Phi, psi and omega in degrees: 000130182283142177279359180286149177289163179281341180209165182231138184294335178199165177301333179303331185266007178290151176305150179083350171274141187300336180300334180293338181278345180051229181260011184280338183240128176242108183291153178203153180285160185304324184290351178272008181303120182277355184080176178087180180293164178183196177268155183233131170257094181265111187249129173245090188065239179262019177251140176256124179273119187227174175260143176294146177213165181302120177078007181171234184211161178225153178288140176295147179234165176107212178283171179303126184297115180295334182296340185256010179271149359281147180276150176285322178204155182090190004286152183223122177288133180235356179148199181242130175248123185050043174069014177238152180304140178237128183231147179254143184224123177272123183251141179301145179294342178277351182292127176270126180305127180296167177302135181089007178240156174236143173254107184250126182286134174289346182254010181299142179295321179229078187289151172280345181283146175288168180297327177292317180294318176302313184293316179294319177297318177297319177298316179298318178296322179295321178293317178298322177298318178295318181297317181292328184266003185236026178285331182230149182289132179283350178273313187234351177086000179282167180290160182245154175229154184291146169274120185305137174083003181206184183263358177291160177226143182248135180289133178287343181267291186269348177084000181292140181258125180253146177236159183310136183269112176251126187257114181283138178230149172254136176231135192220134173263118179259133183225154168220167188310115176081001184218155173231150180267121181233153180235164177221136172253148186295335183280350182283160176305151186306128175084353185280137174238155180212202185256157173296135179209156177185165181282155176289146171264168176305135173079003182266147163269172185297319180296321178295321178296318179300313180297315181296315182299318179297316181295317182293320187273334186231349183077007183263138175263146183234164177214174177052051180287127185231129180285136182244336183148180185220165179216131169295134181229089190277051182227066006261340187197058181253161167237117182266116177261117188265138181225158163244155180209157178258149177295133180240353179144168178099152176261150182292123174232114187285130174278098194287346176291331183248329189245152171267329182199156172206134181197166173274134177242136171298143183294343177259012178213060184275152178280192173297130185251166177298159177300156183290349179285355186256153177292334176302312180291324177301316180296317180297310182297318182295317180296317182292324176295323182289000000 
């Protein structure tokens, strides 16, 4: 049984948004590591290696777990969790979880992890992605060094300062009386449909990106685009901006390079939908309630 709630009062409360951590996590830069024992975010790709606990799982505590050595990356101090140091450790995908450990997917439809653990694991993965991609300057190729007190890095060669790359995406629920427009990609679980989404292009605002993506992927034109909220999506480093829109015209034409299917579904006969931990599902549920 998943410890996640069946619904969320607003997009702010969706997993992977910092609000889920409440006051339990205080972020800090790596050089502020006080040393000593603490909590560990051991990540194997999009899986968090945890210890079994009654009704779910718990983060490992203590010294760096010897069972997970050698590490692919880290350890890296990222702040304090429940007033104790919290460090992230990147584990090779070939690593088999030792006896007494569980590998829990951050993307599971019904995770055993709590909303706090999901969010903290996602944050750790996003930081590891930044660390792996920021070793060298993209301008001149020289090595990078940390900017004290923050997550930015400065090139030792040209002096340019780089900051974590967060990629904005627009995701949109298109509706017309009694129906919603849903799409399917071949890589998704069998039967699952979701919403049109895509990255921003040069010179676009979020609403323009939402309109363009719907037209490109389905041939449908939209109007009355309305912002609903956003969700951090650390797979590896996106920000999903959610919208609803009304049908303005056009027949569905599937963009076959990206999609397997796209169609209108009656609101009382929907297919398999995304998990409730996603803003896609939040938009669908909110619209249908409305």
